[in-house]
N, C-alpha and C positions, 0 to 999 in steps of 0.2 A: 504494500500500500504506500502511496505517496504521502509524505508528511511535510509540514512546514519546518523552517529552521528552528523555531521555538520548540516544536514538538520533538525534533531530533535531539536538541540540547537536553530536554527534560528526560528523554529516554536514556541517554548515555549517563547523565548524572545520577539517575536512579539505578544504575547497574545493568541496563539492558543494552542492546546493540541497535545500530542503524547503519544503513549503507549511505556513504557520503561521496560526493564528486571530487575528483582531483583533475589536474591537467593530464595525468598519465592514464589511469584507469579508476573505476569506482572501487572504494575500499569498504570493508565491513568493520565499522568502528566500534570500539569499546574503550571505556576508561582504562588507561594503562596501569592504574594502581588498584583496580578492583579485580581480583583474581577470578572470581566467579563469572564476571562479565567477559573476561578474556577467554576463559574456558568455553563459554557459549559460542564464541566465534569459531573455535576449533571444532566444536560439535556440529554447528550448522554447516561448515565447509567440508567436514570430513577430513580435516587436515591433521597430518601426523604431529604429535606433541613435541617432537624434537626439531621441528622446522621453525626457526626464529622469525619473529615479527618485526616490522618496522614501526617505530613510534613516530607519530606525526605531531609536529609542534607548530605554533603560530608566532612565537617570539624567540629571539636569540637567548633570552634568559632561561628558557626551558632547558637548554643544554646543561646548564649548571645543576638542574634538578636531577638529570638522568646520568650524566657522565662525570668521570674524574680523570685527572692527569690529561686534560684536554690539550692536544698539541697546538702550536701556533698555526700550523697548516689548516686545522679545522676552522678556526676563526676566520682565516683569510678566505678559504673556499666558501664559507657561509656568507661572508660579505659580498662575494662575487656572484654566486650561483643561487642563493636563496632569496625569495621563494623560487623553487624550481625543481626539476627532475633529477636531483642529485641526493643520494642517501650516503651518510657518513657512518662508518662503523667505528665506535669508540669504546674505551674501557668503561664499564658500567659501574654505577654506584649500587650499593647493597639494597637501596630502596626500590630498585627496579625488580619486580618479581621474576623468578627464574623461568616461569612459564612464558614470559614475554621473549626471553632470549634463548629459548631452547636449552637451558642449562649452561649456556656459555657465559664467560666473564666479560662479554662485549654486548653493546646495544647498538642497533641500527636506528639512525635518526634522520628525519628530513622535514623540511617546511614546504608543504604543497603550495602550488601557485593557483589557488582557486579561492576567490573572495568569500564564497559561502562557507567553505570548510574552515578557512582561517578564522572567520567570525565565530563559527561553532566552537573551535578549539580555544579561542579567547575566553569562552564562557565555561567550557568543560575542563580545561587543562589538557595535557598530552593524551592522545588516544593511539591505541594500536589500530592498524587499518590494513590488514592483508586484503588482497584483491577479493571483491565480493562475489566470487563465483564458487561453485562446487569444486573442491580440490581436484586439480588435474585438468579441468576443462578450460576453455578460453576465457580470459579475463573479460569482465563487462566494461564496455565503453559508453553505454547508454543506460538510462534507468530501466528501459523496457527489458534489457537483458537480465536484470536482477529479478524483475517480476516474472520472467519466463522460468528462471531457475528455482525461485522460492514461492511463487504465487503470492499470497498475502501473508506469508509467515515472517517476512522481513520488512521493516519500515525503510523507505527510500527517500532521501533528500535529493530531489531532482535538480541537478545543476546543468542540464543539457549534455550534449555529446562531449566527450573528453577531447581536449585539444590535440594531444600527441598520440594517444592510443596504445603506447607500449610502456611497460613498467620502467621505473627510474633506474638510472645508473647507480650501482652500489660500489662505493670506494672504501676500502679497508684502511683505516689510519691507526690501527692498533698494533701493527707489526713493525718490522725494521724499516720497511719502505712502503709508501702508499701503493696500493694495488687494486685494480678494478676486479671485483668478484662477479658482477653481473653488468653486461654492457647495456647502455641506454642512450638517450639523446645526447647527453653530455659525454664527450669522448676524451680519451687520453690526450689527444692533440689539443682540444679546446682548453683542457685544464692547464697544459703546459703553456699555451699561448697567452691565456688570460691571467694566470697566477704565477707562472715561472716554476711551478712544482712539477717535477718529473714523476710519472706514474707508470707502474708496471701493469701489464695485462697478461698475467701468467695463469694459464689454465691448470698447471700443476699445483699452484698455490690454492686455487679454488677447491681442487679435489682433496688436498691435504687438510685445509682449514675451511670447512664449509660454513662460514659465518653468515651467509646471506640467504634470504629467501630466493627460490628459483635455481638453486644449485644442487639440491639433494635429491629431488624427486621428479618424476615425469610431470611436465607442466604444459599448459596451453593447447592440449590436444582436443580437436573436435572428434566426433564419432567417425567421420569419414577418414580414410587414410590420406596422408599428405605425402606428395612426391615432387621432386624437382623435375623439370624437363628442359631440354635445350632446343628442340625443334618442334614447332606446333604442327600437329597432323592436319592434313588437308580437310579431313572430315571430322567435325567435332562430335564427340561422344556425349549424348544427352545425360549420361550417368556421371559425367566428370565435370567438376567446377573448375574453370580455368582462370588463373590470375597471371597477368602479364605486366611487365614494366616497360617493355620496349616501345618504340615509336612506329613500329612496322606493321602493326596489326590493328584491325578494328572490326568488330563483329557484334551486331545488336542481338544479344541473347541474355536470358536471365542467368545463365551459367558461364558467362564470358565477360571478363572485365579487363581492360587495358588502361594502364596509367600513363602511357606516353612519356616516360622518364620522370614522373612525379613520385619519387620514392617516399617522400613525407606523406603524400596522399595514400600510398599503399600501406604504409605503417599505420596510419590513422585508421584505416578501414579493415585491417587484417583480421582482427578478432570478430568483427561484424560479418565479414565474409565467411569465416569458419562457421559461425552460427547459422548464417543463411544457407550455406551448403547442406548443413544437417537438416534444416527445415525443408529443403527441397529434396531430401532423401538421396543426395548424391553419394555414391560409394567412394569417390576419390576427389581430392583437391590437387590439381596439377599447377605448380607455380614455376614460372620461368626462372631459370638459374640467374642469380644476381651477379653483377660484374665483380671481379676480384679486386680490381685496382681503381676503386671509386673513392673520391674524397668526400662524398656526401656523408654527413655525420650520422645519419640513421641506418646506413647500410649494415654496419657490423651488428647492431642490435636487432635489426630486421632478420638477418640471417640466423642469429642466435635463436630467436623465437621460432622461426620456421624449422630449424634443425631439431629443436626440442619437440615440436609438434610431430615431426617425422619419427622422432625417437632415436636420433643419432647423436 
């Protein structure tokens, strides 16, 4: 059911949950310090208990409540990229419940760039907000996606379609060197250029130290199988949902979408396409292979999400 900002605030303050909008995807929000409320998000999503959550804040002062031994890099990056799609992994304070961090000694924190949600957090305090989908399925980027998943069992604060459509970049600042654990719109190159901070993008570190949501379990999968393709067949299969990024094709069909080089548009719509393909009962989603040497900031994150949907 759709609720007002005031109703969503009241629900969260009373220890219940509500789906909230961000610029990345919708999150299933609970008061970060009410353990029973956080447990309810795990129950609703069917999420494994050792999968850490991101705590969403609305003011820089909230970091002091959640983290200790905060490095100078964190404050610098927050000044540059917040509010926005960058999550920072920091050493946590004991006040942060273990259920929030998956039993780890770190906490993931970000400030979302959506005025409704920042207004909500101003009134509730920090909230955990994993993506508001059933665990493993495509993240919701519209309020209607949540209503489809939960019917009237979850209150939804409707903030319109998400601006970016893919989850935030997660940057670990708790180790010897800053390292990206989950790619997103904010890239290592962006961080270097805007802050002067060098960042690793080390898949081995992710496997050894899984401090981030989106790195431990299967994510983002529709019911249809997902596959890459290089050459579009002459005859389209009505059971296959086609997604293209190149400028060479155009075909008016419900199961065919070409983005003519607009990678941001493809990223924005990706999860919506996954859900539409399932609604159309397509058996497969065929996605044109992405260019290897593109400077577009969303390419790496887009490939990461599609690879996870494929299962690779």
